[in-house]
N, C-alpha and C positions, 0 to 999 in steps of 0.2 A: 408452410412458407412464412418467413418472418416479415414484419412490416417493412424492414429495410429492403428485402428482396422484392416485395410487391411494389414499393416505391421505385426501385431500380428498373423493374420491368416496365412500369408505367412511363417512367422518364424516357426509356429507350424507345418505346412506341411513339411518344410525343415527338421525340427527335426525328424519327423516321417520317412522321406525318408532316413535320415542318420542312424536311428535305423534299418530300413529295410535292409540296405546295410551290416549290420553286418553278418558275415558268419553264416549260419544255422547249427544246429546240423547235424552230419553225417547222422542220420536217426532218426527223432523224433518219428516215429511210433515204431521203435525198442526200443527206450528208454521207451516209454509209456508201451509197452507190458511187458518189463522186470521189470518195477516198479510195474506193476499190478495196476496202478492208473492213472486216467486221470483228469487233472485240467482244468475246464471249466469256462471261464469268463462269468458271467451271472448277469444282473441287477435284484435284488430282490425287487425293489421299483417301478415297472411299471406294475401294474395289467392290464389285466389278464395274461400277458406274464411271469412276475416274481413277486412274492410277498411272504409274510409269512402268514401262516394260523393261526387259533386261538390258536394252540399249538406251534406257533413260528417255524414251519417247512416250508421249501421252497415249494412253489407250483406254478402252472401256466403252460402255454403252453410250454414255453422255458424250464422250469424246467423239465417237463415230457419228453420232447424230449431228454434232456441231460441224464436223468435217464434211459430212454430206451436204448440210445446208450451205456452207461456204462454197463448196464446189458447184452446187446447182445454181447458185447466184453469181458465179464467176468472181468470187472475192478472195482476197488473202485472209487467212484466219489468224487472229491473235488470241491466245488463251490468256485470260486474266485469272491467275490463281486465286482461290478463295477458300473460305471455310463456311460452315453453315451460318455463322453469325454475320459474315461480311458480304454475302451474296446480294442482298437487297441494297445496302449502302453503295455497292459498286456501281449499280445502274443509276441510283438517285444522284450521285455526285458526278456522273459522267465518266467515270473510270472505265466502265464497260457499256456496251450498247444493249446487250440482252443477257439473260441468265439461262443457261442449260446446265442444271446441276441438282438433280433429284429435288426440284423445288415443288413441294406439295401445295395444292391450292387450298387456302384457308380464308375465312372471312376477315380475320385480323390482317393478314398480308394484303388482301384486296383493298384495304383502306389506303395503302401507300403505293402499290404498284398495280399494273394491269397484267392479266394472265391471258395467254392464248388458250385455244382448246387443248385438251390433253393429248400428249404424244406417247405417254406410258402410264403405268400405275406403280404404286409402292405399297407392299404389305408390311405393316408395322406390328411388332409384337413385343412383349416382355420375354426375353430369353434368359435362361439360367443355366448354370453348370449342370451337365447331364446327370451327375450323381446327386444333385439336390432333390429335396422332396417337394419343391414348389409345384403346385398344380393350379392354385387359384389365388385371388387377392389376399385372403387372410394369411396365407403361407408366407407372404412378403413382410410380415411384421418384423421389425428390427433389422431388416436386410436393406442395404444400400443398393439403389438401382442407378447404374451409370447411364448418363445421356450426354449427347453432344449439345452444347449450349445453343439455344435459339432455334432448335429444330422443332418439328411438329410433335415429336415424341416428348421433348422437354415440356412444351406447352400443354399437351394432352395430360400427361402425368401430373404436372403442377396444378392443373385445374381439378384434379380428383381429391379435393381437400377432405372429403368424408372418409377416405381410405388411410389417411395419416401416413403417407409414403415418405421414405427417406430417399432423397434424390441427390446423387453426386454428379455435379456438372463438370464437363471437360470442354476444352476450347474447340475441339474438333473431333471427328469420328476416329481419326488415327490415334489420338491420345486416349479416347475412350476404349478402343480395342486393346491398346497396350495395357490399360488398367485391368481389363478382363483377363488378358493373356498372363499377366504377372500376378494375379490373385488379389488385386486391390478391391475388386468387386466380383460378386458371384452371379449378379443379374444385371442386365442392360435393357434399356428401351431403345429399340432401333429397328431397321428394316430386317426382314427375315434373311435377306442376302448377307448383310453384315454380321448378323448373329452366327450364321454358318461359317463365316470367314475366321472366327475366333479359334475354332478347333483346327483349322488349317495352319494357323500360325503357331499353335502350341497343342499338339495332339493329346497331351496329358490334361488339357482343360477344354474339353469339347462342350460347347454350348448348344442348346436347342430351344426352339420357340415353345413357350409354355402357356402364355396368356395373350390372346389376340387383342390388339389395340384398335386398329382401323385399317382400311384400305384407302389410300389417298390417290387422287389423280395428280399426275405430274404434268406440269405445263411450262412453257417458256415464259419468263418474266421480263417485263419491260416497263419503262417509265410511263406514267399516265399521260394521256393526251396525244400519243403517237399512233393515230388511227391508220395512216397508210402502211406503217410498218406492221401493225397488228393484222391488217387484212392480208398482207403478203405472207406473213408467217402462218396464218390460219389456212390459207390456200395451199401452202407448201405441206403442212401437216396432213391436210385432207388427201392430197395427192399421194403422199408416201405411206399413209395408212392403207389407202385403197390398193396401191400396187404391191404392198407387202414388204416394202423395204424397211420400215420402222419395226415391224414385227420380227424380221430377220435379224436385225441388230439386237433387239431385246432378247430373243431366244439364244443367240450366240453367246451372250454374256451371262444371262440369268437362268438359262436352261429350260425355260417354259415360254409358252406363247403369251402375247398380250390377251386380255380378256376377250371372250367371244363377242361381246356387245360392241367392242371397238372395231373388230375385224369384219363384222357383218355388214 
């Protein structure tokens, strides 16, 4: 990573911290319930978590989680379209009330927003073209790894300075997938689900997971200082993990159950 990139990343983090320091609403939960509407920041271009169906209606695991939340609370739902890089700014600037968009819990993000308890998990890997010989880190020498800018995969790989990785950053997951589908990159750092989607879009370029990165907890993000909203969200997650509804949504779109330690 160049000095200019390091400075850019640091500046972006400082900017988010400054936005986070802005005084929160007196009670965002009260504002939401009075408005009878909740604005949820969700990326609709990252199948199967968020996407548009054949009738151009939002669908996906995060979409159904958001829809269930709004229905349970008796609220109108407004999706605030986002990318990986704009999810957190959306809540810090008041454009959205909460984030439900494959938002991994990290220490850096916790400096600027609050997280609920986890409602799902995300397995992240380095995935490569099936025909490639990549099996471990040394095999990535001189290969560009596509990532979506501002994601946990971007951060994780960028911090591996000892491995001298070449990282190609794209503005969002959809652009990164297009790069892989079209042959601009032969490896990507992303969720296992998105890695598998590449071959669906172009059967001649099937990708598969080769090097595990990490399993991240996914949580709902909200502006700091909104404890009543945090408490209500956590109670809702607890109830819907216990009754199996969140697991049913996850399995419907991802093909596997949530981790056993979540469901027990």
